[in-house]
C-alpha positions in Angstrom: 0.0 0.0 0.0 1.2 3.6 -0.6 3.1 5.2 2.3 1.1 7.9 4.1 2.5 11.4 4.1 4.7 11.9 7.1 3.6 14.5 9.7 5.9 16.7 11.7 4.1 16.0 15.0 5.0 12.3 14.8 8.3 10.9 15.9 10.3 8.8 13.4 9.6 5.5 15.2 5.9 6.2 15.1 5.5 6.8 11.4 3.3 4.4 9.5 4.9 2.4 6.6 1.4 1.7 5.2 -2.2 2.8 5.6 -3.6 1.9 9.0 -6.4 -0.7 9.1 -7.7 0.8 12.3 -7.6 4.4 13.7 -8.0 4.8 17.5 -8.7 7.9 19.4 -8.6 9.3 22.8 -11.9 11.1 23.5 -11.7 14.2 25.7 -9.7 17.0 24.1 -9.0 14.8 21.1 -12.4 14.2 19.6 -14.4 16.7 21.7 -14.0 19.2 24.5 -13.9 17.5 27.9 -17.3 15.7 28.7 -18.9 17.4 25.7 -20.6 16.0 22.6 -18.8 15.8 19.3 -19.0 18.9 17.1 -21.0 18.2 13.9 -17.8 18.7 11.9 -16.1 15.9 13.9 -19.2 13.7 13.8 -19.3 13.9 10.0 -15.6 13.1 9.7 -15.9 10.0 11.9 -18.7 8.7 9.7 -16.5 9.3 6.7 -13.6 7.5 8.4 -15.8 4.5 9.2 -16.1 4.0 5.4 -12.3 3.5 5.0 -11.1 2.0 8.3 -12.1 0.4 11.6 -12.4 3.1 14.3 -11.8 2.8 18.1 -12.5 5.3 20.8 -10.6 4.5 24.1 -10.9 6.8 27.1 -11.4 6.8 30.9 -15.1 7.6 30.8 -17.9 5.1 31.3 -20.1 3.7 28.4 -22.8 6.3 29.1 -20.3 9.0 28.5 -19.3 7.5 25.2 -22.9 7.2 24.2 -23.6 10.9 25.0 -20.4 12.3 23.5 -20.0 10.0 20.5 -22.7 7.5 19.6 -25.6 9.9 19.9 -23.9 12.3 17.5 -23.4 9.7 14.8 -27.0 9.7 13.5 -25.8 9.6 9.9 -24.0 6.3 10.4 -25.4 3.1 9.0 -25.5 -0.2 10.9 -22.6 -1.4 8.7 -20.5 1.7 9.7 -21.4 1.3 13.4 -20.3 -2.3 13.2 -16.8 -1.0 12.4 -16.7 1.2 15.6 -15.0 -0.2 18.7 -15.8 1.4 22.0 -13.4 0.9 24.9 -14.6 2.8 28.0 -12.6 3.0 31.3 -9.2 2.7 29.4 -10.1 -0.6 27.7 -11.3 -2.4 30.8 -14.6 -2.7 29.0 -15.2 -3.4 25.3 -18.4 -2.8 23.3 -19.4 -3.7 19.7 -22.5 -2.9 17.7 -24.4 -6.0 16.5 -28.0 -6.8 15.9 -28.9 -3.1 16.1 -27.6 -2.7 19.7 -24.4 -2.2 21.6 -23.1 -5.3 23.4 -20.4 -5.6 26.1 -17.9 -8.3 25.1 -15.8 -8.1 28.3 -15.3 -6.1 31.5 -12.4 -6.2 34.0 -14.3 -5.1 37.1 -12.8 -4.2 40.4 -13.7 -6.3 43.4 -15.8 -4.6 46.2 -12.7 -4.6 48.4 -10.6 -2.9 45.7 -13.3 -0.3 45.2 -13.6 0.4 48.9 -9.9 0.8 49.4 -9.6 3.0 46.3 -12.4 5.3 47.3 -10.9 5.7 50.8 -7.4 6.3 49.5 -8.4 9.0 47.0 -10.8 10.7 49.4 -8.3 10.9 52.2 -5.4 12.0 50.0 -7.4 14.7 48.3 -8.5 16.1 51.6 -5.0 16.0 53.2 -3.6 17.8 50.1 -6.3 20.5 50.1 -7.7 19.3 46.8 -11.2 18.4 48.0 -13.3 21.3 46.6 -16.3 22.4 48.6 -18.3 23.4 45.5 -18.5 21.2 42.5 -20.5 20.4 39.4 -21.8 16.9 40.3 -20.2 14.0 42.2 -16.4 14.1 42.8 -16.2 10.3 43.1 -17.6 7.8 40.6 -17.6 4.0 40.6 -17.4 2.9 36.9 -17.3 -0.8 37.7 -13.9 -1.4 36.3 -12.5 2.0 37.4 -12.8 4.4 40.3 -12.6 8.1 39.1 -11.9 11.2 41.2 -12.9 14.4 39.4 -11.8 17.4 41.4 -14.6 19.7 40.2 -17.3 17.1 39.7 -18.3 15.1 36.6 -20.2 18.0 35.0 -17.7 20.8 35.5 -17.5 23.3 32.6 -14.4 23.1 30.4 -13.2 26.6 31.4 -13.3 25.8 35.1 -11.4 22.5 34.6 -8.7 24.1 32.5 -8.2 26.8 35.2 -8.1 24.4 38.1 -4.7 22.8 37.4 -3.0 24.4 34.4 0.4 22.9 35.2 -0.8 19.4 36.2 1.0 19.7 39.5 -2.1 19.1 41.7 -3.2 16.0 39.8 0.4 14.6 39.9 0.6 15.1 43.6 -2.7 13.4 44.2 -1.8 10.5 41.9 1.5 9.9 43.7 -0.1 10.1 47.1 -2.9 7.6 46.2 -0.4 5.3 44.4 1.6 5.0 47.6 -1.5 3.8 49.5 -2.6 1.4 46.7 0.5 -0.5 45.5 -1.6 -3.4 44.2 -3.7 -1.1 42.0 -3.0 1.1 39.0 -3.3 4.9 39.7 -2.9 7.3 36.9 -3.8 10.8 35.7 -7.0 10.9 33.8 -8.6 14.0 32.3 -7.7 17.6 33.1 -9.0 17.3 36.7 -9.2 13.5 37.2 -7.4 10.6 38.7 -8.4 7.0 37.6 -7.8 3.8 39.6 -8.0 0.4 38.0 -6.5 -3.1 38.4 -2.7 -3.2 38.2 -1.2 -3.1 34.8 -4.4 -1.7 33.2 -4.0 1.5 31.1 -4.5 2.4 27.5 -1.7 0.1 26.4 -3.6 -2.7 28.0 -6.7 -1.7 26.1 -4.9 -1.4 22.8 -3.3 -4.8 23.3 -6.8 -6.3 24.0 -8.1 -4.6 20.9 -5.4 -6.3 18.8 -6.4 -9.6 20.3 -10.1 -9.1 19.7 -9.8 -7.8 16.1 -6.8 -9.7 14.8 -5.4 -6.4 13.7 -1.7 -6.0 14.5 -0.7 -3.0 16.6 1.6 -1.8 13.8 -1.4 -1.7 11.5 -3.2 0.8 13.9 -2.8 4.5 14.3 -3.5 6.2 17.6 -4.5 9.9 17.9 -4.4 11.6 21.2 -3.7 14.9 23.0 -1.6 13.5 25.9 1.2 11.6 24.4 3.8 13.3 26.5 5.6 11.2 29.1 3.2 12.3 31.9 0.1 11.9 29.8 -2.5 9.2 29.9 -2.0 8.5 26.2 1.7 7.9 26.6 1.4 4.1 27.4 0.1 3.6 23.8 3.2 5.3 22.4 5.5 3.3 24.7 3.8 0.1 23.5 5.1 1.0 20.0 1.7 1.8 18.3 2.1 4.4 15.6 0.9 7.7 17.0 -0.1 11.2 16.0 -0.2 14.0 18.7 -2.9 16.7 18.6 -3.7 19.7 20.6 -7.5 19.6 20.6 -10.5 18.4 18.6 -10.0 21.1 15.9 -6.5 19.9 15.3 -7.8 16.3 15.1 -10.4 17.4 12.6 -7.8 19.1 10.4 -5.7 16.0 10.5 -8.6 13.7 9.5 -9.4 16.0 6.6 -6.0 15.0 5.2 -5.9 11.4 6.4 -9.3 10.3 5.1 -8.6 11.1 1.4 -5.2 9.4 1.7 -6.9 6.2 3.1 -9.6 6.3 0.4 -6.9 6.7 -2.3 -4.9 3.8 -0.8 -7.9 1.6 -0.7 -8.8 2.4 -4.3 -5.3 1.6 -5.5 -5.5 -1.9 -4.0 -8.8 -2.8 -5.7 
């Protein structure tokens, strides 16, 4: 297949040697503003992309969040297109596919009740001792997502502007993550979104999710392309890059949209040349 045009934001080791069979995305600040529905421009581009490649969305949110932000915005997608969409909530600890006109869960790596209780206690105590337990929030600070416990400093429904202003350097979130990780050595504690910390079973992050995706689909990791806004070493997308999956870094959903407007025609052209 033809070589895709190289992009300056990619590192040499992450460049694709051929067209990807599957394009995977982070959700918040990659496909849409945090906790917000897809813009119509992005929704239209995803529907187009589903014509030329398998598509995966992998993020820390629960399935309901995926439905509100992504699925409900893909009204123009056919059943055949939706069948090519892979949803991996809570960093790939859950996996959903569209068959028989409905979304079905294929697996879930849920925390035990003991693990949940210890995680909730650790993150609550650490946040309060560090002065990070905010008295006024937009919705619950703590959320049990089954396979993941999530702490959101300003609440699940906080506006994007408030979240961006809360911890612009990431130092608050890093301090909380480190404090909680010390208390929970048997669990995985990592930075999530702009104001969140996620707790899952040990060894579970987006690299785990992408590895499971390769197993479930039979598509090699080198035949995938991952697009995310936090591919820096401290970012929650970095494990995918460290795994060796070809990656493309973006700075927001508009940047992603611009990239897709170049990528989709390239994939369409590559597909036509092989027929």
